[in-house]
C-alpha atoms as one frame of an Amber mdcrd trajectory, in Angstrom:
protein
 119.925  71.513 147.013 122.480  73.254 144.622 121.764  70.814 141.755 118.124
  71.338 141.950 118.494  75.164 141.176 120.710  74.253 138.566 118.273  72.409
 136.663 115.635  74.343 137.777 117.440  77.533 135.882 118.462  75.521 132.592
 114.735  74.581 132.554 113.375  78.182 132.719 116.611  78.759 130.731 115.382
  76.479 127.565 112.026  77.550 127.539 112.965  81.203 127.441 114.949  80.268
 124.519 112.560  78.396 122.774 110.037  81.380 122.785 112.582  83.826 120.995
 111.462  85.165 117.267 113.041  87.287 115.393 110.652  90.059 113.071 111.825
  92.202 110.672 109.847  94.161 108.407 110.271  96.740 105.895 108.877 100.323
 105.840 108.439 101.801 102.503 107.995 105.276 102.031 105.321 105.322  99.372
 106.557 107.261  96.292 109.894 108.036  98.078 110.990 111.324  98.446 107.899
 112.718  96.268 105.597 111.541  98.466 101.545 110.740  98.102 100.824 113.333
  95.574  99.345 113.827  92.281 102.071 113.231  89.917 103.386 116.243  88.330
 104.995 114.404  85.014 104.585 110.848  85.266 101.247 109.567  85.787 102.416
 105.610  86.018 104.811 107.350  88.948 103.450 104.754  91.661 103.536 101.880
  89.487 107.026 102.575  88.431 108.205 103.296  92.090 106.393  99.427  93.264
 107.764  97.740  90.331 111.432  97.547  91.618 110.209  96.387  95.228 109.393
  92.924  97.018 106.499  93.504  99.374 106.112  90.544 102.142 103.420  89.959
 104.971 104.336  92.360 107.738 105.771  95.507 105.532 104.403  98.865 106.209
 103.500 101.162 103.680 103.974 104.877 104.308 101.733 107.481 103.031 103.464
 111.038 103.134 100.611 113.260 102.621  99.523 116.795 103.920  96.226 116.434
 105.806  93.372 118.163 103.916  95.133 117.853 100.575  94.871 114.086 100.010
  93.699 110.432 101.451  94.632 107.032 101.448  91.712 104.624 100.558  92.432
 100.899 100.268  89.827  99.646  97.542  88.838  96.328  95.552  90.381  96.271
  92.270  87.288  97.367  90.244  87.300 100.416  92.600  91.224 101.236  91.712
  90.679 100.236  87.740  87.427 102.994  87.723  89.646 105.242  90.397  86.288
 104.952  92.656  85.571 104.635  96.348  82.143 102.988  96.323  84.260  99.430
  97.440  86.169 100.944  99.809  87.840  98.826 102.282  89.596 101.619 104.589
  90.066 105.017 104.171  92.829 107.314 105.766  92.444 110.905 105.535  95.214
 112.241 108.386  98.740 112.237 107.112 101.173 110.723 107.151  99.516 106.637
 107.203 101.190 103.924 108.220  99.506 100.927 106.482 100.613  97.308 107.595
 100.655  94.366 104.816  98.783  91.976 106.708  97.821  89.153 103.824  99.425
  88.147 100.519  97.746  89.172  97.054  97.195  91.818  95.521  96.869  95.760
  97.216  94.913  98.509  95.857  95.136 102.487  97.301  93.966 105.732  95.315
  93.343 108.962  96.881  89.460 109.746  96.683  89.974 113.353  95.941  88.426
 114.617  93.368  90.720 114.172  89.974  93.694 112.477  91.882  93.173 109.155
  91.203  92.484 109.642  87.457  95.977 111.959  87.253  97.902 108.861  88.719
  97.671 108.766  92.178  97.140 105.244  92.765  99.054 102.287  93.751  98.976
  98.585  93.339 101.508  96.374  95.339 101.758  92.684  95.393 102.309  91.125
  98.520 104.296  87.440  99.244 104.586  85.856 102.185 108.647  85.243 103.039
 108.570  81.941 100.768 107.092  83.891  97.805 103.425  82.975  98.008 101.077
  85.587  96.415  97.726  83.113  96.922  95.116  85.659  98.236  94.863  85.877
 101.669  97.859  83.795 102.925  99.448  85.004 106.156 103.221  84.690 106.117
 105.412  83.116 109.037 107.426  85.927 110.496 110.278  87.278 108.426 113.579
  85.646 109.664 111.734  82.978 111.024 114.380  79.829 110.056 117.170  82.114
 111.463 115.134  82.391 114.527 114.641  78.689 114.939 118.396  78.217 114.259
 119.278  80.545 116.952 116.530  78.968 118.941 117.860  75.309 118.694 121.385
  76.583 119.212 120.434  77.797 122.460 118.492  74.414 123.243 121.467  72.643
 122.944 123.738  74.678 124.914 121.399  74.826 127.722 121.437  70.672 127.245
 124.892  70.835 127.542 125.179  73.353 130.050 122.648  71.133 132.468 124.503
  67.856 131.555 128.082  69.813 132.761 126.270  70.953 136.077 124.968  67.813
 137.087
């Protein structure tokens, strides 16, 4: 009887261990302490902000702004270039807004309030998969998937060794 319960416990442990996955993402506050507002001295503020960052599928962009003074719209590249919201993918007008980057490729964000986007309140980010792929629309495996696999495999081997020792 004890042997069967040990085997059952080992089997349950192996199944649970094999389902473990580590998800890690980064939340970026757009503009850092400046937040999401019309740039006052540098119309390239948001381009400069994004230049030294690597965005990966699953990361979040946090747009800090005061409701009623700004909004954030994800638009197509032509909408971004022309500062128009005719090609809007989504719009959020209650700040702050957290947007999860769900696919690879370029993402374009603007403020649709009159004059804000032409004055520089716009952001383009290039989103990569964990492996560095930027092909548009590619979904990335969760971050740290390789290290999760190592942990899972270690647990499986330990479980098997425990099972063998108990039998």
